[in-house]
DSSP file (Angstrom, degrees, kcal/mol; ACC not computed):
  #  RESIDUE AA STRUCTURE BP1 BP2  ACC     N-H-->O    O-->H-N    N-H-->O    O-->H-N    TCO  KAPPA ALPHA  PHI   PSI    X-CA   Y-CA   Z-CA
    1    1 A X              0   0    0      0, 0.0     5,-0.1     0, 0.0     0, 0.0   0.000 360.0 360.0 360.0 131.7  176.7 -134.9   61.1
    2    2 A X    >>  -     0   0    0      1,-0.1     4,-1.7     3,-0.1     3,-0.6  -0.220 360.0-115.0 -61.2 152.8  174.0 -132.8   62.8
    3    3 A X  H 3> S+     0   0    0      1,-0.2     4,-2.7     2,-0.2     5,-0.2   0.878 114.4  55.5 -58.3 -40.8  175.0 -131.1   66.1
    4    4 A X  H 3> S+     0   0    0      1,-0.2     4,-2.5     2,-0.2    -1,-0.2   0.846 106.0  52.6 -64.2 -31.7  172.4 -133.1   68.1
    5    5 A X  H <> S+     0   0    0     -3,-0.6     4,-2.3     2,-0.2    -1,-0.2   0.889 110.2  47.6 -69.6 -38.9  173.9 -136.4   66.8
    6    6 A X  H  X S+     0   0    0     -4,-1.7     4,-2.4     2,-0.2    -2,-0.2   0.936 113.3  48.0 -65.4 -46.1  177.4 -135.3   67.9
    7    7 A X  H  X S+     0   0    0     -4,-2.7     4,-2.6     1,-0.2     5,-0.2   0.917 111.7  50.3 -60.2 -43.8  176.1 -134.3   71.3
    8    8 A X  H  X S+     0   0    0     -4,-2.5     4,-2.6    -5,-0.2    -1,-0.2   0.913 110.1  50.3 -61.0 -43.0  174.3 -137.6   71.6
    9    9 A X  H  X S+     0   0    0     -4,-2.3     4,-2.1     2,-0.2    -2,-0.2   0.900 111.8  47.6 -63.6 -41.6  177.4 -139.6   70.7
   10   10 A X  H  X S+     0   0    0     -4,-2.4     4,-2.1     2,-0.2    -2,-0.2   0.942 114.0  46.4 -65.2 -47.6  179.5 -137.7   73.3
   11   11 A X  H  X S+     0   0    0     -4,-2.6     4,-2.4     1,-0.2    -2,-0.2   0.891 111.8  51.8 -62.7 -40.0  176.9 -138.2   76.0
   12   12 A X  H  X S+     0   0    0     -4,-2.6     4,-2.5    -5,-0.2    -1,-0.2   0.898 109.6  49.1 -64.0 -40.6  176.5 -141.8   75.2
   13   13 A X  H  X S+     0   0    0     -4,-2.1     4,-2.2     2,-0.2    -1,-0.2   0.887 111.6  49.3 -68.9 -36.8  180.2 -142.5   75.3
   14   14 A X  H  X S+     0   0    0     -4,-2.1     4,-2.3     2,-0.2    -2,-0.2   0.917 112.6  47.6 -65.3 -42.9  180.5 -140.7   78.7
   15   15 A X  H  X S+     0   0    0     -4,-2.4     4,-2.4     2,-0.2    -2,-0.2   0.912 111.5  50.4 -63.9 -43.0  177.6 -142.7   80.1
   16   16 A X  H  X S+     0   0    0     -4,-2.5     4,-1.8     1,-0.2     6,-0.3   0.912 110.8  49.1 -62.0 -43.4  179.1 -145.9   78.8
   17   17 A X  H  <>S+     0   0    0     -4,-2.2     5,-1.3     1,-0.2     6,-0.6   0.909 112.6  47.8 -63.2 -42.1  182.4 -145.1   80.4
   18   18 A X  H ><5S+     0   0    0     -4,-2.3     3,-0.7     1,-0.2     5,-0.2   0.894 115.1  44.7 -66.8 -39.2  180.8 -144.3   83.7
   19   19 A X  H 3<5S+     0   0    0     -4,-2.4    -1,-0.2     1,-0.2    -2,-0.2   0.759 109.5  55.5 -77.0 -24.9  178.7 -147.5   83.8
   20   20 A X  T 3<5S-     0   0    0     -4,-1.8    -1,-0.2    -5,-0.2    -2,-0.2   0.474 111.3-114.5 -88.7  -0.8  181.5 -149.8   82.7
   21   21 A X  T < 5S+     0   0    0     -3,-0.7    -3,-0.2    -4,-0.4    -4,-0.1   0.540  89.7 112.1  81.2   4.8  183.8 -148.8   85.5
   22   22 A X      < +     0   0    0     -5,-1.3    -4,-0.2    -6,-0.3   136,-0.1   0.227  47.6 115.9 -95.2  14.4  186.2 -147.3   83.0
   23   23 A X  S    S-     0   0    0     -6,-0.6   135,-1.8    -5,-0.2     2,-0.5  -0.010  73.4 -89.2 -73.9-176.9  185.6 -143.7   84.2
   24   24 A X  E     -A  157   0A   0    133,-0.2     2,-0.4   134,-0.1   133,-0.2  -0.831  32.3-156.9-102.0 133.2  188.1 -141.4   85.8
   25   25 A X  E     -A  156   0A   0    131,-1.2   131,-1.7    -2,-0.5     2,-0.4  -0.873  12.9-149.8-105.5 139.8  188.6 -141.3   89.6
   26   26 A X  E     -A  155   0A   0     -2,-0.4     2,-0.5   129,-0.2   129,-0.2  -0.912  10.6-148.7-116.3 136.9  190.0 -138.2   91.2
   27   27 A X  E     +A  154   0A   0    127,-3.0   127,-1.7    -2,-0.4     2,-0.4  -0.885  25.4 179.4 -90.2 131.3  192.1 -137.7   94.2
   28   28 A X        -     0   0    0     -2,-0.5   124,-0.1   125,-0.2   125,-0.1  -1.000  34.0-104.4-133.5 135.3  191.3 -134.3   95.7
   29   29 A X        -     0   0    0    122,-0.6     2,-0.5    -2,-0.4   105,-0.1  -0.285  28.3-160.2 -58.0 135.0  192.8 -132.9   98.9
   30   30 A X    >   -     0   0    0    103,-0.8     3,-1.8     1,-0.1     5,-0.5  -0.839  12.0-179.4-119.9  90.8  190.6 -133.1  102.0
   31   31 A X  G >  S+     0   0    0     -2,-0.5     3,-1.8     1,-0.3    -1,-0.1   0.753  76.8  74.0 -62.8 -21.6  191.8 -130.6  104.6
   32   32 A X  G 3  S+     0   0    0      1,-0.3    -1,-0.3     2,-0.1   101,-0.1   0.690  83.8  67.2 -65.9 -16.6  189.0 -131.7  106.9
   33   33 A X  G <  S-     0   0    0     -3,-1.8    -1,-0.3     2,-0.1    12,-0.2   0.520 112.1-117.8 -82.6  -4.4  190.9 -135.0  107.5
   34   34 A X    <   +     0   0    0     -3,-1.8    11,-0.5     1,-0.3     2,-0.3   0.476  66.1 136.7  88.7   2.2  193.6 -133.0  109.4
   35   35 A X        +     0   0    0     97,-1.0     2,-0.3    -5,-0.5    -1,-0.3  -0.611  22.1 166.5 -84.3 143.8  196.6 -133.8  107.1
   36   36 A X  E     -B   43   0B   0      7,-2.3     7,-2.7    -2,-0.3     2,-0.5  -0.977  30.3-127.1-149.3 159.5  199.0 -131.0  106.1
   37   37 A X  E     -B   42   0B   0     -2,-0.3     2,-0.5     5,-0.2     5,-0.2  -0.946  22.6-179.0-113.8 127.4  202.5 -130.9  104.6
   38   38 A X  E >  S-B   41   0B   0      3,-3.1     3,-1.9    -2,-0.5    -2,-0.0  -0.982  74.5 -18.4-128.4 118.2  205.3 -128.9  106.3
   39   39 A X  T 3  S-     0   0    0     -2,-0.5    -1,-0.1     1,-0.3     3,-0.1   0.864 128.3 -52.1  53.7  40.2  208.7 -128.8  104.6
   40   40 A X  T 3  S+     0   0    0      1,-0.2   109,-0.5   108,-0.0     2,-0.3   0.315 119.2 103.1  84.7  -8.6  207.8 -131.8  102.4
   41   41 A X  E <   -B   38   0B   0     -3,-1.9    -3,-3.1   107,-0.1    -1,-0.2  -0.807  69.0-119.2-109.4 151.3  206.8 -134.0  105.3
   42   42 A X  E     -B   37   0B   0     -2,-0.3     2,-0.3    14,-0.3    -5,-0.2  -0.586  25.3-175.1 -89.5 148.1  203.2 -134.9  106.3
   43   43 A X  E     -B   36   0B   0     -7,-2.7    -7,-2.3    -2,-0.2     2,-0.3  -0.951   5.1-161.6-133.1 155.2  201.6 -134.1  109.7
   44   44 A X        -     0   0    0     -2,-0.3    -9,-0.2    -9,-0.2   -10,-0.1  -0.971  29.4 -93.5-137.8 153.9  198.2 -135.1  111.0
   45   45 A X    >   -     0   0    0    -11,-0.5     3,-1.7    -2,-0.3     8,-0.0  -0.186  35.1-112.7 -64.7 157.2  196.0 -133.8  113.8
   46   46 A X  T 3  S+     0   0    0      1,-0.3    -1,-0.1     7,-0.0     7,-0.1   0.740 112.3  68.3 -61.3 -24.7  196.2 -135.4  117.2
   47   47 A X  T 3  S+     0   0    0    -13,-0.0    -1,-0.3     2,-0.0     3,-0.1   0.556  76.7 105.5 -75.6  -7.0  192.6 -136.7  116.8
   48   48 A X  S <  S-     0   0    0     -3,-1.7     5,-0.1     1,-0.1    -4,-0.0  -0.396  84.3 -94.7 -71.9 150.0  193.7 -139.1  114.1
   49   49 A X    >>  -     0   0    0      1,-0.1     4,-2.0    -2,-0.1     3,-0.8  -0.280  34.1-114.1 -60.2 150.8  193.9 -142.8  115.0
   50   50 A X  H 3> S+     0   0    0      1,-0.3     4,-2.7     2,-0.2     5,-0.2   0.863 116.2  57.5 -56.1 -38.4  197.3 -144.1  116.0
   51   51 A X  H 3> S+     0   0    0      1,-0.2     4,-1.9     2,-0.2    -1,-0.3   0.849 106.8  49.4 -63.7 -32.3  197.5 -146.3  112.9
   52   52 A X  H <> S+     0   0    0     -3,-0.8     4,-2.4     2,-0.2    -1,-0.2   0.913 110.7  49.1 -71.2 -43.6  197.1 -143.2  110.7
   53   53 A X  H  X S+     0   0    0     -4,-2.0     4,-2.2     1,-0.2    -2,-0.2   0.906 112.8  48.6 -59.9 -41.1  199.8 -141.3  112.6
   54   54 A X  H  X S+     0   0    0     -4,-2.7     4,-2.3     2,-0.2    -2,-0.2   0.862 109.2  52.1 -68.4 -35.7  202.0 -144.3  112.2
   55   55 A X  H  X S+     0   0    0     -4,-1.9     4,-2.4     2,-0.2    -2,-0.2   0.900 109.4  50.1 -66.3 -40.2  201.3 -144.6  108.5
   56   56 A X  H  X S+     0   0    0     -4,-2.4     4,-2.5     2,-0.2   -14,-0.3   0.930 111.1  49.4 -61.1 -45.2  202.2 -140.9  108.1
   57   57 A X  H  X S+     0   0    0     -4,-2.2     4,-1.6     2,-0.2    -2,-0.2   0.892 109.8  51.2 -62.1 -40.2  205.4 -141.5  109.9
   58   58 A X  H  X S+     0   0    0     -4,-2.3     4,-0.8     2,-0.2    -1,-0.2   0.925 110.9  48.1 -63.7 -44.3  206.2 -144.5  107.7
   59   59 A X  H >X S+     0   0    0     -4,-2.4     4,-1.1     1,-0.2     3,-1.0   0.905 108.3  54.9 -61.2 -41.5  205.6 -142.4  104.6
   60   60 A X  H 3< S+     0   0    0     -4,-2.5    -1,-0.2     1,-0.2    -2,-0.2   0.832  99.6  62.2 -61.7 -32.2  207.8 -139.6  106.0
   61   61 A X  H 3< S+     0   0    0     -4,-1.6    -1,-0.2     1,-0.2    -2,-0.2   0.786 113.3  33.8 -64.9 -26.3  210.7 -142.1  106.4
   62   62 A X  H X< S+     0   0    0     -3,-1.0     3,-1.9    -4,-0.8    85,-0.3   0.509  86.5 118.7-109.9  -5.6  210.8 -142.8  102.7
   63   63 A X  T 3< S+     0   0    0     -4,-1.1    85,-0.2     1,-0.2     3,-0.1  -0.385  79.1  25.0 -60.1 134.7  209.9 -139.4  101.3
   64   64 A X  T 3  S+     0   0    0     83,-2.2    -1,-0.2     1,-0.4    82,-0.1   0.221  88.5 125.4  94.1 -14.8  212.8 -138.0   99.2
   65   65 A X    <   -     0   0    0     -3,-1.9    -1,-0.4    82,-0.2    81,-0.2  -0.446  67.7 -99.2 -71.0 154.3  214.3 -141.4   98.3
   66   66 A X  E     -c   80   0C   0     13,-0.6    15,-2.1    80,-0.2     2,-0.3  -0.236  34.7 -97.8 -73.8 162.6  214.7 -141.9   94.6
   67   67 A X  E     +c   81   0C   0     77,-0.6     2,-0.3    13,-0.2    15,-0.2  -0.627  44.8 176.2 -73.4 133.7  212.4 -143.9   92.3
   68   68 A X    >   -     0   0    0     13,-0.7     3,-2.9    -2,-0.3    12,-0.1  -0.913  32.4-122.6-144.2 116.0  213.7 -147.4   91.8
   69   69 A X  T 3  S+     0   0    0     -2,-0.3     3,-0.1     1,-0.3    -2,-0.0  -0.353 103.2  12.6 -56.9 127.4  211.8 -150.0   89.8
   70   70 A X  T >  S+     0   0    0      1,-0.3     3,-0.9    -2,-0.1    -1,-0.3   0.457  97.7 147.0  82.0   1.3  211.2 -153.0   92.0
   71   71 A X  T <   +     0   0    0     -3,-2.9    11,-1.5     1,-0.2    -1,-0.3  -0.467  57.3  18.7 -76.5 140.3  212.3 -150.9   95.0
   72   72 A X  T 3  S+     0   0    0      1,-0.2     2,-0.9     9,-0.2     3,-0.5   0.548  77.6 152.7  85.4   8.7  210.8 -151.5   98.5
   73   73 A X  S <  S-     0   0    0     -3,-0.9    -1,-0.2     1,-0.2    27,-0.1  -0.633  78.5 -33.6 -80.9 107.2  209.4 -154.9   97.7
   74   74 A X  S    S+     0   0    0     -2,-0.9     2,-0.3    25,-0.2    -1,-0.2   0.798 112.0 110.3  57.9  35.8  209.2 -156.9  101.0
   75   75 A X  S    S-     0   0    0     -3,-0.5    -1,-0.2     1,-0.3     3,-0.2  -0.774  72.3-105.7-126.4 173.2  212.3 -155.4  102.5
   76   76 A X  S    S-     0   0    0      1,-0.3     2,-0.5    -2,-0.3    -1,-0.3   0.439  88.1 -22.6 -69.3-138.7  212.9 -153.0  105.4
   77   77 A X  S    S-     0   0    0      2,-0.0    -1,-0.3     1,-0.0     2,-0.1  -0.660  79.9-159.7 -74.2 124.2  213.8 -149.4  104.4
   78   78 A X        -     0   0    0     -2,-0.5     3,-0.1    -3,-0.2    -7,-0.0  -0.399  28.8-110.8 -99.4 175.8  215.2 -149.7  100.9
   79   79 A X  S    S+     0   0    0      1,-0.2   -13,-0.6    -2,-0.1     2,-0.3   0.576  97.2   0.0 -85.1  -9.9  217.4 -147.3   98.9
   80   80 A X  E     -c   66   0C   0    -15,-0.2     2,-0.4   -12,-0.1   -13,-0.2  -0.965  67.8-141.2-170.4 162.9  214.6 -146.4   96.5
   81   81 A X  E     -c   67   0C   0    -15,-2.1   -13,-0.7    -2,-0.3     2,-0.2  -0.983   4.6-156.4-138.7 142.8  210.9 -147.1   95.8
   82   82 A X     >  -     0   0    0    -11,-1.5     4,-2.5    -2,-0.4     5,-0.2  -0.522  50.6 -88.1 -98.9-177.7  208.5 -147.7   93.0
   83   83 A X  H  > S+     0   0    0      1,-0.2     4,-2.2     2,-0.2     5,-0.2   0.907 126.4  40.9 -62.6 -44.7  204.8 -147.1   93.5
   84   84 A X  H  > S+     0   0    0      2,-0.2     4,-2.7     1,-0.2    17,-0.4   0.853 114.4  52.8 -75.4 -32.0  203.8 -150.6   94.7
   85   85 A X  H  > S+     0   0    0    -14,-0.2     4,-2.6     2,-0.2    -2,-0.2   0.909 110.6  48.5 -64.6 -41.5  206.9 -150.9   96.9
   86   86 A X  H  X S+     0   0    0     -4,-2.5     4,-2.2     2,-0.2    -2,-0.2   0.938 114.5  44.7 -61.7 -48.8  206.1 -147.5   98.5
   87   87 A X  H  X S+     0   0    0     -4,-2.2     4,-2.2    -5,-0.2     5,-0.2   0.916 114.5  48.6 -64.2 -44.6  202.5 -148.6   99.2
   88   88 A X  H  X S+     0   0    0     -4,-2.7     4,-2.7    13,-0.2     5,-0.2   0.920 110.4  52.4 -60.7 -44.7  203.5 -152.0  100.4
   89   89 A X  H  X S+     0   0    0     -4,-2.6     4,-2.4     2,-0.2    -2,-0.2   0.943 110.5  46.0 -58.3 -50.6  206.1 -150.5  102.8
   90   90 A X  H  X S+     0   0    0     -4,-2.2     4,-0.8     1,-0.2    -1,-0.2   0.932 116.0  45.0 -61.5 -46.5  203.7 -148.1  104.4
   91   91 A X  H  <>S+     0   0    0     -4,-2.2     5,-3.2     1,-0.2     6,-0.7   0.859 113.2  50.5 -68.8 -34.4  201.0 -150.7  104.9
   92   92 A X  H ><5S+     0   0    0     -4,-2.7     3,-1.9     4,-0.2    -1,-0.2   0.896 104.0  59.3 -66.0 -40.0  203.5 -153.3  106.2
   93   93 A X  H 3<5S+     0   0    0     -4,-2.4    -1,-0.2     1,-0.3    -2,-0.2   0.740 111.0  40.8 -62.7 -23.5  204.9 -150.8  108.7
   94   94 A X  T 3<5S-     0   0    0     -4,-0.8    -1,-0.3    -3,-0.4    -2,-0.2   0.085 118.0-108.9-113.0  22.3  201.5 -150.4  110.3
   95   95 A X  T < 5S+     0   0    0     -3,-1.9    -3,-0.2     2,-0.2    -2,-0.1   0.811  86.5 118.7  57.2  36.1  200.6 -154.1  110.2
   96   96 A X  S   <S+     0   0    0     -5,-3.2     2,-0.3     1,-0.2    -4,-0.2   0.351  74.7  35.3-106.8   2.8  197.9 -153.7  107.5
   97   97 A X        -     0   0    0     -6,-0.7     2,-0.5    -5,-0.1    -1,-0.2  -0.963  63.9-149.1-155.5 135.5  199.8 -155.9  104.9
   98   98 A X  S    S-     0   0    0     -2,-0.3     2,-0.2    -3,-0.1    -6,-0.0  -0.933  76.2 -19.1-101.2 127.4  201.8 -159.1  105.1
   99   99 A X  S    S-     0   0    0     -2,-0.5     2,-0.3   -10,-0.0   -25,-0.2  -0.562  98.0 -64.1  80.7-140.3  204.4 -159.2  102.4
  100  100 A X        -     0   0    0     -2,-0.2     2,-0.3   -27,-0.1   -15,-0.1  -0.971  35.7-152.3-149.2 160.2  204.0 -157.0   99.3
  101  101 A X        -     0   0    0    -17,-0.4   -13,-0.2    -2,-0.3     2,-0.1  -0.930  17.5-124.3-131.6 156.3  201.7 -156.5   96.4
  102  102 A X     >  -     0   0    0     -2,-0.3     4,-1.7     1,-0.1    24,-0.0  -0.398  43.2 -96.0 -84.7 173.2  202.1 -155.1   92.8
  103  103 A X  T  4 S+     0   0    0      1,-0.2     4,-0.4     2,-0.2     3,-0.2   0.906 129.8  50.1 -58.9 -40.4  199.9 -152.3   91.6
  104  104 A X  T >4 S+     0   0    0      1,-0.2     3,-1.4     2,-0.2    -1,-0.2   0.894 106.1  56.4 -63.6 -39.1  197.5 -154.9   90.1
  105  105 A X  G >4 S+     0   0    0      1,-0.3     3,-1.5     2,-0.2    -1,-0.2   0.833  98.3  60.8 -62.2 -33.4  197.4 -156.8   93.4
  106  106 A X  G >< S+     0   0    0     -4,-1.7     3,-0.9     1,-0.3    -1,-0.3   0.652  84.9  78.4 -69.9 -13.7  196.2 -153.6   95.2
  107  107 A X  G <  S+     0   0    0     -3,-1.4    -1,-0.3    -4,-0.4    -2,-0.2   0.682 105.3  33.8 -66.2 -15.8  193.1 -153.6   93.0
  108  108 A X  G <  S+     0   0    0     -3,-1.5    -1,-0.2    -4,-0.2    -2,-0.2   0.268  91.9 123.3-120.5   8.8  191.8 -156.4   95.3
  109  109 A X  S <  S-     0   0    0     -3,-0.9    54,-0.3    -4,-0.1    11,-0.1  -0.423  75.3 -33.7 -72.4 144.2  193.3 -155.3   98.6
  110  110 A X  S    S-     0   0    0     52,-0.1     2,-0.3    -2,-0.1    54,-0.2  -0.055 107.8 -14.2  55.8-138.5  191.1 -154.7  101.7
  111  111 A X  E    S-D  163   0D   0     52,-3.3    52,-2.1     2,-0.1     2,-0.2  -0.685  71.2-104.5-103.1 153.6  187.6 -153.3  101.2
  112  112 A X  E    S+D  162   0D   0     -2,-0.3    50,-0.3    50,-0.2     2,-0.1  -0.481  77.4  22.7 -75.3 144.6  186.1 -151.7   98.1
  113  113 A X  S    S-     0   0    0     48,-2.8     7,-0.3    -2,-0.2     2,-0.2  -0.276  99.3 -31.6  99.3 179.6  185.7 -147.9   98.0
  114  114 A X        -     0   0    0      5,-0.1     2,-0.2    -2,-0.1    49,-0.1  -0.532  58.9-137.4 -76.0 135.9  187.1 -144.8   99.6
  115  115 A X        -     0   0    0     47,-0.3     4,-0.1    -2,-0.2    -1,-0.1  -0.491  14.9-122.8 -89.3 164.5  188.3 -145.2  103.2
  116  116 A X  S    S+     0   0    0     -2,-0.2     3,-0.1     2,-0.1    -1,-0.1   0.891 106.4   2.7 -71.0 -39.6  187.7 -142.7  106.0
  117  117 A X  S    S+     0   0    0     50,-4.7    15,-2.6     1,-0.3     2,-0.4   0.703 133.7  36.0-118.6 -34.1  191.4 -142.3  106.7
  118  118 A X  E     +E  131   0D   0     49,-1.8     2,-0.4    13,-0.2    -1,-0.3  -0.990  58.8 176.8-130.7 128.0  193.4 -144.4  104.2
  119  119 A X  E     -E  130   0D   0     11,-2.5    11,-2.6    -2,-0.4     2,-0.5  -0.998  16.6-150.8-130.8 136.0  192.5 -145.0  100.5
  120  120 A X  E     -EF 129 162D   0     42,-3.4    42,-2.2    -2,-0.4     2,-0.7  -0.916   5.3-157.5-104.1 127.3  194.5 -146.9   98.0
  121  121 A X  E     +EF 128 161D   0      7,-2.9     7,-1.9    -2,-0.5     2,-0.4  -0.923  25.1 175.5-104.2 109.1  194.1 -145.7   94.3
  122  122 A X  E     +EF 127 160D   0     38,-2.6    38,-3.1    -2,-0.7     2,-0.3  -0.947  13.6 153.7-126.1 136.6  195.1 -148.7   92.2
  123  123 A X  E >   -E  126   0D   0      3,-2.6     3,-1.7    -2,-0.4     2,-0.5  -0.920  59.7 -68.2-143.3 169.8  195.1 -149.4   88.5
  124  124 A X  T 3  S+     0   0    0     34,-0.3     3,-0.0    -2,-0.3    -2,-0.0  -0.487 123.8  10.5 -62.5 116.1  197.1 -151.6   86.2
  125  125 A X  T 3  S+     0   0    0     -2,-0.5     2,-0.3     1,-0.0    -1,-0.3   0.256 124.2  51.3 100.2 -12.6  200.6 -150.2   86.3
  126  126 A X  E <   +E  123   0D   0     -3,-1.7    -3,-2.6   -43,-0.1     2,-0.3  -0.988  48.4 175.5-157.9 148.5  200.3 -147.6   89.1
  127  127 A X  E     +E  122   0D   0     -2,-0.3     2,-0.3    -5,-0.2    11,-0.2  -0.989   6.1 174.0-147.4 144.7  199.1 -147.3   92.7
  128  128 A X  E     -E  121   0D   0     -7,-1.9    -7,-2.9    -2,-0.3     2,-0.3  -0.965  21.8-123.7-146.4 166.3  199.2 -144.4   95.3
  129  129 A X  E     -EG 120 136D   0      7,-2.1     7,-2.8    -2,-0.3     2,-0.5  -0.810   5.2-158.0-112.1 147.3  198.0 -143.8   98.8
  130  130 A X  E     +EG 119 135D   0    -11,-2.6   -11,-2.5    -2,-0.3     2,-0.4  -0.996  19.7 178.5-117.4 122.4  195.8 -141.1  100.4
  131  131 A X  E >  S-EG 118 134D   0      3,-2.7     3,-2.2    -2,-0.5   -13,-0.2  -0.988  70.7 -16.4-127.5 122.7  196.4 -140.9  104.1
  132  132 A X  T 3  S-     0   0    0    -15,-2.6   -97,-1.0    -2,-0.4    -1,-0.1   0.849 130.3 -52.3  51.4  38.1  194.5 -138.3  106.2
  133  133 A X  T 3  S+     0   0    0    -16,-0.4  -103,-0.8     1,-0.3     2,-0.3   0.318 115.5 114.9  86.4  -8.0  193.6 -136.5  103.0
  134  134 A X  E <   -G  131   0D   0     -3,-2.2    -3,-2.7  -105,-0.1     2,-0.5  -0.744  61.9-129.9-100.0 144.3  197.2 -136.3  101.7
  135  135 A X  E     -GH 130 150D   0     15,-2.6    15,-1.9    -2,-0.3     2,-0.5  -0.808  14.7-166.7 -95.8 127.1  198.5 -138.1   98.6
  136  136 A X  E     +GH 129 149D   0     -7,-2.8    -7,-2.1    -2,-0.5     2,-0.3  -0.970  31.6 150.8-109.5 118.3  201.7 -140.2   98.8
  137  137 A X  E     - H   0 148D   0     11,-2.3    11,-2.0    -2,-0.5     2,-0.2  -0.898  34.5-145.7-146.7 165.2  202.8 -140.9   95.2
  138  138 A X        +     0   0    0     -2,-0.3     8,-0.2   -11,-0.2     9,-0.1  -0.752  68.5  55.1-124.0 174.4  205.8 -141.6   92.9
  139  139 A X    >   -     0   0    0      6,-3.0     3,-1.1    -2,-0.2     5,-0.1   0.891  67.5-168.5  72.2  42.6  206.5 -140.8   89.3
  140  140 A X  G >   +     0   0    0      6,-0.3     3,-2.1     1,-0.2    -1,-0.2  -0.351  65.6   1.8 -68.2 142.3  206.1 -137.0   89.4
  141  141 A X  G 3  S-     0   0    0      1,-0.3    -1,-0.2    -2,-0.1     3,-0.1   0.750 126.1 -67.3  55.7  29.3  206.1 -135.0   86.2
  142  142 A X  G <  S+     0   0    0     -3,-1.1    -1,-0.3     1,-0.3     2,-0.2   0.408 113.1 109.4  76.5  -4.8  206.3 -138.2   84.1
  143  143 A X  S <  S-     0   0    0     -3,-2.1     2,-1.6     1,-0.0    -1,-0.3  -0.623  85.3 -94.2-100.8 162.5  209.9 -138.8   85.4
  144  144 A X        +     0   0    0     -2,-0.2   -77,-0.6    -5,-0.1     2,-0.4  -0.588  61.8 155.0 -78.6  89.4  211.0 -141.5   87.8
  145  145 A X        -     0   0    0     -2,-1.6    -6,-3.0   -79,-0.2    -5,-0.2  -0.924  36.2-123.5-116.1 144.5  210.9 -139.7   91.1
  146  146 A X        -     0   0    0     -2,-0.4    -6,-0.3   -81,-0.2   -79,-0.2   0.100  55.0 -36.2 -76.1-170.0  210.4 -141.4   94.4
  147  147 A X        +     0   0    0    -85,-0.3   -83,-2.2   -81,-0.3     2,-0.3  -0.166  63.4 164.4 -57.6 135.0  207.8 -141.0   97.1
  148  148 A X  E     -H  137   0D   0    -11,-2.0   -11,-2.3   -85,-0.2     2,-0.3  -0.985  33.5-122.3-146.5 149.6  206.5 -137.5   97.8
  149  149 A X  E     +H  136   0D   0   -109,-0.5     2,-0.3    -2,-0.3   -13,-0.2  -0.670  37.0 171.5 -87.8 149.5  203.5 -136.0   99.6
  150  150 A X  E     -H  135   0D   0    -15,-1.9   -15,-2.6    -2,-0.3    -2,-0.0  -0.993  39.7-161.5-154.5 156.5  201.1 -133.8   97.7
  151  151 A X        +     0   0    0     -2,-0.3  -122,-0.6   -17,-0.2     2,-0.2   0.275  61.1 118.6-114.0   3.3  197.8 -132.0   97.9
  152  152 A X  S    S-     0   0    0    -17,-0.1    -2,-0.1  -124,-0.1  -125,-0.1  -0.492  71.0-110.4 -73.5 138.3  197.5 -131.6   94.2
  153  153 A X        -     0   0    0     -2,-0.2     2,-0.4  -124,-0.1  -125,-0.2  -0.269  35.0-167.4 -63.5 152.8  194.6 -133.3   92.5
  154  154 A X  E     -A   27   0A   0   -127,-1.7  -127,-3.0     2,-0.0     2,-0.3  -0.983  10.4-155.0-145.7 132.4  195.2 -136.3   90.4
  155  155 A X  E     -A   26   0A   0     -2,-0.4     2,-0.3  -129,-0.2  -129,-0.2  -0.774  10.5-175.2-101.1 154.3  193.0 -138.1   87.9
  156  156 A X  E >   -A   25   0A   0   -131,-1.7     3,-1.3    -2,-0.3  -131,-1.2  -0.791  19.3-137.4-153.3 103.1  193.6 -141.7   87.1
  157  157 A X  E 3  S+A   24   0A   0     -2,-0.3  -133,-0.2     1,-0.2  -134,-0.1  -0.325  88.2  12.5 -62.9 141.0  191.6 -143.5   84.5
  158  158 A X  T 3  S+     0   0    0   -135,-1.8   -34,-0.3     1,-0.2     2,-0.3   0.725  90.6 152.1  64.3  25.9  190.5 -147.1   85.4
  159  159 A X    <   -     0   0    0     -3,-1.3     2,-0.4  -136,-0.4   -36,-0.2  -0.640  31.7-155.0 -85.3 142.3  191.5 -146.6   89.0
  160  160 A X  E     - F   0 122D   0    -38,-3.1   -38,-2.6    -2,-0.3     2,-0.5  -0.917  12.4-133.9-112.4 147.2  189.7 -148.6   91.7
  161  161 A X  E     + F   0 121D   0     -2,-0.4   -48,-2.8   -40,-0.2     2,-0.3  -0.855  29.3 170.0-102.9 133.3  189.6 -147.4   95.3
  162  162 A X  E     -DF 112 120D   0    -42,-2.2   -42,-3.4    -2,-0.5   -47,-0.3  -0.921   8.2-172.3-135.3 159.8  190.3 -149.7   98.2
  163  163 A X  E     -D  111   0D   0    -52,-2.1   -52,-3.3   -54,-0.3   -44,-0.1  -0.994  32.4 -96.6-152.1 153.5  190.9 -149.3  101.9
  164  164 A X    >   -     0   0    0     -2,-0.3     3,-2.2   -46,-0.2   -46,-0.2  -0.446  59.3 -88.1 -66.8 144.0  192.0 -151.2  104.9
  165  165 A X  T 3  S+     0   0    0      1,-0.3    -1,-0.1     2,-0.2   -55,-0.0  -0.287 113.0  11.4 -54.6 130.3  189.0 -152.6  107.0
  166  166 A X  T 3         0   0    0     -3,-0.1    -1,-0.3     1,-0.1    -2,-0.1   0.403 360.0 360.0  83.4  -2.4  187.9 -150.0  109.5
  167  167 A X    <         0   0    0     -3,-2.2   -50,-4.7   -49,-0.1   -49,-1.8   0.388 360.0 360.0-122.2 360.0  190.0 -147.2  108.1
């Protein structure tokens, strides 16, 4: 196959993926939002809205707990969390969610797109939060690890971005 045909096929497949919504979405750390990690816990600048400070505090309460499939679903502080339990817990703690959702359920939560302060990255099978530019996630290194804060970039194919209204 001639080189131009190969190049055309690659470009066409990239364009098709981008137009079909099947592209890759990236989390990238945003230091301008005032979030930072100190000794594994998140902090945010004084200028952040109270609900954002409270969401950071809620995430800090469960950081370090183990991964547990089904953990954190519609309970107070649980002994372990999976991705949707972690996300549900943080949003419930700041009155942005009643009950709990699965990772698929978060694909329709709130408003579409990236939020100013809180963004939910949801795809079938996984969900994580960005709060004040920091990523709260589970499942590190392919192993079952519980909630942790990070500034490391993450790609996630077929992810949709959602956010709470006004945030």
